[in-house]
Each structure stands twice: as C-alpha cells, then as structure tokens.
N, C-alpha and C positions, 0 to 999 in steps of 0.2 A: 504494500500500500504506500502510495506517495504521501509525503508530508504536505499538508495544506498550510498556507499562511494563516495567521491568526484571524484576519478579517474573513477569510473564506470559511474557517471553522465556525466562527461566530454566526455568520450568515446561515450556514447549514444547520446549526443548532436552533436558530430562530425559526427556520422553515420547518424543521422537524417538530418543534414544539407546537407551532400553529397547525400543522397537519394532524398531530395527535389530538389536539383539541377539537378539530373538525370531525375527525373519526369518532371521537367520544360523543360529540353532539349528534351525529348521525345515528349512532347506536342507541342513544337515549330517545331520540325522536322516533326511530323505528319501533322500539319497545313500547312507547306510548301509543303508537298507531295500532300495534298488534293488540294491546289491551282494549283499545276502543273498538276495534273490529270484533273481538271476542264478546264484548258487552252487547254490541248490536246483534250478533248472531244469537246470543242467549235470549235477548228480548224478542227477536223474531221467532225463535223456537217456542217461547211461551205464548205469543200471540197466535201462532199456528195451532198449537195444542189447545188453546182456548176455543178456537173456531171449529176444530175437528171434533172435540169431545162433545157428546150430546149433553146439553144443559150447561156447557162451559165448565171451566175449572172452578173448584171450590173457593170460597172467600179466603180461606187460609193460604192457598197457593197464590192468590192474587196480591196478597199483602206482601 
C-alpha cells in the first residue's frame, strides 16, 4: 500500500465517515419503512378477516 499525504488521508477519513453515516441513515430508514409496511399488512389482515367472518370479528378483537 502506498503512503498517502496527510491531506489525502484526512480527506479519505472524512469521506468514509460521511459514507458510514449515510449507510446508517439508510439502514434506519429502511427498518422504519419495513415496520410501517408490517403494520399496514397487519391492519389489512384484520380488516379482511372482519369482512370475511360472518357477523364480523368480536368486540375484543377489534379493540
């Protein structure tokens, strides 16, 4: 590996730090969207079950 001048090393360290932060932000954002999608799917499943079940779901399930 070749030796980089101090300015180049500092620049690369800064770029890597920013890149790590962006990756972390993308990971957190994607996890939040996955949780939101799971909540929507669960809500949709309850609504479908309410419509399919004769007489609808019981009051205890709806709460």
